[in-house]
N, C-alpha and C positions, 0 to 999 in steps of 0.2 A: 896374514890371512891366505888361505889357499885361493886358487883362481875364483875370483868374484863372480857372483850370478846375480843378474838382475831379473831374470824370468824363469819360470819353471812350468813344465807341462806334465800334469799327471796322467802318465800312459801305461802304468802297470796294472794288471788286473787279470782274472782267471777267463774272462770272456764268456763266461757261462750262458748269458742270454744270448749271445750270438750263435750257440749251438755248433753247427757244423762247420761255420764259417771260421771258427777258432782254430780248426785243423790246417788252414790255409795261411791266414794273416792274422796279426793282432788288430783289435779295433782301430787303433790310430793309423795304420797303414792302409786302410781301405781309402780309395780316392773319390773325390768329387770334382768335376771340372778338370780331372787329370792330376789333381794335386792331393797328397796324402792328407788325411784329417790333421795328423801332427803338424804338417807344415801350414795349414791354414791357421792353427793357433799360433805358431811361430811368427807368421805374418803379422797377425794382429798386435802381438807383443813387440815386435820390431817397429810397427808403425807408431808405438807410443814411447819409443826411443830406448827400449830394453834390448841390448845388443848381445850380452852374453847369457845364453840360454842352456838350460838343462832339462832333461826328462828322465824318469824312471822307467825301467822295462823288466818285465817278468815273462809273460808268454811269448815265445818265439823271439827272444831278444834280437838274435841276429837279423831277423826280417825287419823288425822296427829300426835296428841301427842301419839297415840299408836304405831307410827313406829319412834318416835324421840328420841330413847334411846341415852342418853349422850349428848342431845342437850337441852338447855333451851328454852322453848317455850312461846313466848309472844303473848297472845290473841290480836287480832286487830278486834274489832266489827265493827268499821267503818274503811273502807280501807283507808290507808294513801298514797298510791301511791308507784312508783318504787324508790322514794328518801326518801318520808315521812316514809316509813316503817323502815328505819334506825334510827329514832328517838328513837325507843327502846334501841338502843347502844349508844346514846349519853350520854357522862359523864362516859362511861364504857371503854374507849379505852385509853391505854397508849401510844402507838406509831402509829401503823396502824391497820385498821380493814379490813381484807381480805373479800370480798364478792362474792357470787355466786347466780345465778338464779336457784332455786331448780327444774324447770321443765325442766332441761336440763341432759341429760345422756352424761358423759365422763368418761373414765377409768382413765386417768391421765390429769391433768391441770398443765401447768407450772406456778404455783404461786410463786415458788422460784424466777424465772426470774422477774416476776411482782413486787415482793417485793423489790429485789436488786436495780432494776432500779428506783422504786419509791424512795426509801431511797437516792440512789446516787444523785438524781436530786432535792431532797428536795420538791417533788410535793405536792400539796393540795390533788389532785385526780388522780388517774391513772387508765387507762382501759388497758386490755389485749386485743390486736387486732391481727387478721390474714388478709392476703390478701382476697379482697372481692371474694366470690366464684360464683358471679352472682346471678340472683333471685331477689325476692322482697324485700330483707332486706336493710334498709337505709344505704347508704354509709357514712363512717367516713372519713374526711380528716384532714390532719395536716399541720402545717406551717414547715418551715425549721429547727426549733428548736425542732420538735416533739410534739408541743403542739396541742392538739385537737382543732378543730375550731368549732364554733357554728354550730347547725344543719342547713343544707340548704347552707352552706358556702363552696365552694371548695377551694383547696389549692394545693402546689407543691407535696405534698406526699398523695397517695392514688389512689384509694379508698380502704379502709379497712373495716373490719366487726367486730363489737364489740362482743366478745364471751360471755359476761355475767359475767366475772372475773374483779373485780376491787379492788383497795386498796385506802382507805378512811383515810386521816389523821383526827386527832381530830378537826383541824381547818375546814375541809370540812364539818364535821359533825355539827360544830357550824354554819354554813351557812344555814343550813336547817331552813324554817320558821316553826312555830307551825302548826300543822294541814297538810292536804294533800298536796303532791308535787310530781313532777316528775323530773327526772334526766335532761331532756332536758332543763327544766325551769332554771337549773343552769349553764348551759354551757356558755351562754353569760357573765355571772358574773365571771365565773372561767377564762374566756379568758383574761380578764383585769389583772389577777394577774401575776407575774413574771413567775412562773411555775405552774400555777393554775390546768392545766388539761393536763396531760402527756398522750402520746399514747405510749405503750410498744407493739412492733411488735414481734409476735413469729411465728414459723413455723406451719403451719396447723397441728392439731392434731384431732384424732377421737372425735366427738361429735355429739350429735342429739338433737334437740329440740323436746319435746314431748308436743305438744299443741292441737292436735285433735284426735279423735278416729283413723282415718286413719294413722297418724303418730305414734300413738302407736303400731297399727299392723305392720306398716313398720318396726319400731325399733326392735320389737319382732322377726321378721323375720331375720333381718340383725346381731342383737346384741346376741339374744338368741334363735337359731334355735332349739335347743334340749330341751328348757324349755318353756317359754311362747309363743314362735313362732312355737311349734312342730305340730300344726294343720295349714297347709298353708292356708293363707288369714284370719287367726283369731289370736286373743290374748286369752292365758289362764293364769289366775292368779294362782300362785303355790297352792292355796287351792280349785281350780275349778276341776270338774270331767266332761269331754266333752261327749257328747252323741248325737246320731243322726247325720244327715247330715247338717252341718253348713257352710255358706259362709259369709265373712264379719262380723263376730260376735265378741264381746268382752265378755269373760266369766270372771266375777269379782269374789271376794271373795264368797266362798261357792257355786258357781254356779254349778248346776247339771241338765241341760236340759233332758227332757224325752228321753230315748234311741231310740225311733221310730220316733222322730221329724225330719222334714226338715224345716230349718230356715234360714234367711239371714237378715243382716242389723239390728243386735239386740243386746242389752246389756242383759245379764243374771247375777243376783247375788242373794245370800240368804240374807233375811232380816226378823228377828223374827221367824225363822223356816219355812218361805214361800219362794218358788222361784218366783223372780220378773222378768218380761220382759219388756223392754222399747225398742222403736225403735231408732236406732242411727240417 
């Protein structure tokens, strides 16, 4: 077997919803409390005992690699999707692979509960769920045995929300087709297996998806008010030096706006010794 993997962070994507911010850093490389989102996920996996970790990289892969200390990075020049990205791990998993979406911040994730229930049930794929909080997220429903139903099918248990944490058995990874694929494309097939797709319900825990400039600014205000959120209404990278009067601005790596400037709705970052400004 090639080098074994116990945890995998899904970190590849186009960064479309991040807009201008994707010209500076891939989503998992943005920080909260001085730690990249990628490393927040890695910490949660390591706390659950997953030592050998991997991630995939598409947008600005060298910048993601720069914050991926202790994580094996698999370049993904052509996007493989929410399921296909795990092809990098196929043939490298002995028992189960714990996975996490690397654009989410969470201080602690109950991976131990997920893994224990996954093993106890002998499931092919297990999702960590919480009661649905409302809002635009697709609801997840289960049958009486706790099996996740195909997308769009309601059942006796639910609605729940998928947190981004999952446990994949080697058998689940073997179901992946070659090339791009999405998790939702597997759900109907998994539903035909005895314990194909298990839902593990946990108590709600603090987590935030960071998918847009505004969600990054909001996360900084809530999670890191003394660090990235110390300028109200803005986000400040640990290497940024704020100046002027700013509103709804993101100051990325090395940003240093002129001290007399008044600016709003902008991204600032350093590139090649020059200060770059882009509209959000």
